[in-house]
N, C-alpha and C positions, 0 to 999 in steps of 0.2 A: 401885629397881633396874630395869634394862632387861632384858627377856627377849623371847622369840619371841612370847609372848602379846600384847604390846602393839605389834606391828609391823603396818603397813598396806600396805607395799609389799614384795613378794617379792624376795628376793635382797639386801636391805640389812641389814647387820650394825649394828643400832642402837647396841649397846654401843660398837662401834669409832667410829661416827659421833659419838656423845656424847663419847667421849674426844678425838677430833679437834677437836670444837668447844671443849672445855675448853682444849686446848692453844692453839688459835687465840686465844681470849679471853685466855689468859695472855700470849701474845706481844703482843697489843694493849695490855694493861695494862703489860707490861714496857717496851714501846717508849714509851709515854706518860711513863714515869718520866724518860727522857732529856730530854724537853721540860720537865717540871716542875723538874728539877735545873737546867737552863740558865736558866729563869725565876728560880729562887731566887737565882742568882748576880747577877742584875740588881738584886736587893734586898740585895746584900752579905752573904748568908748564907754562912758558911764551910763547908767540906766536913765537918768534924768535927760541927758543930752540926746540919747536915742529916742526917748519918748517925745521930747520936744520936736525933733525932726519929723517923726511920724504924725504928730498932731498938727504941725504946720501944714502938711499936705491935706490933712482932713479939714482944716479950717476953710480952705478954698472951696471945697464942696459944700460945707455948712453955709458959707456966705452966699453961694450961688442959689441955694435952695430956700433960703429964708432964715433969718436969724433966730427968732423965737416962735417957732410954730409948735403950738400945743406944749407938749412935754419934751421937746427936742433938746433943750439944755440939760434937763435932768438926766434924760437918756444918755446924752453925750458923756456926762460924768460917770454915771453908774455902769453903763454898758460898754464904754469905750476907754476912758482915761484910766479909771481904777483897774479894770482887768488887764489893760496893756501894761501898766506899771507893775502889777503883781506878777504877771506872767514873765515879764523880763527879769525881774528880781529872781523868780523861781528858777528860770533857765540858768541864770548865773550861778545859783546855789546847787542845783541838782543835775544840770546838763539838759540839752535840748530834747533828747530821746525820752528820758524819764519825765520831763515836764509835759511833753506831748501826751504821754500815756496817762499821767495824772489829770491833765486837762480834759481827758475823755469823759470826765465826770459832768462836763458841760451839758451834753444832751440829757443826762439824768436830771440835772437842775432844771432844764427847760421843761421836761415832762412834769416835774413836781410843780413848778410855778404856773404852767398852763392849767394844771388840774385845780390848783388853789385859787388862782385869780381869774381864769377864763372859763372854768367849769368844763374843760375838755375831759373826755374819757380816757382812761389808760387801758391800752389793749394788752392782751397776753404777750404779743411779740415785743412790745415795749418793756414789759416786766422781765421777759427772758433776756432781752438785750441788756437791761440794767443789771441783772445777776451776772452776766458774762463780764461786763465792764468792771463791776465791783470785785469780782474774783481776780481779774487781771491786776487791778491796783493792789489788792491784798497780796498777791504773789510777788509783785515787785517790792512791796514794802517789807515782806518777810525775807526775801532773798537779799535785799540790801542791808536789812537790819542786823 
């Protein structure tokens, strides 16, 4: 656990910094998935086989942490299986780079869902970031179109 006792620089929230680092590493791992999926298609691995392999590893974690904890099964389907399949098919159709850029709508979806279901406030920075992401997606769409 991170606490004030193990900080060396005043004014730094080490817990928040650690959380940000974890999210950053998660994003790097997630983005590497797009490249790995695209490479697998070069070896003629189909989407369902690839998804089955990915989910087989996920099942191990699922079984170790408890089979039906609250809404974990529903979350597994909605937030893991469906997006993984849809992203894999999208990568096959539009390529890894374009799929990654289009998938950047994910944080916007999170902001909207957190506002609707959790009552979280939307900041100006989030709105500005949303505008930048949407502009980027629009540019890609117009350029490819």
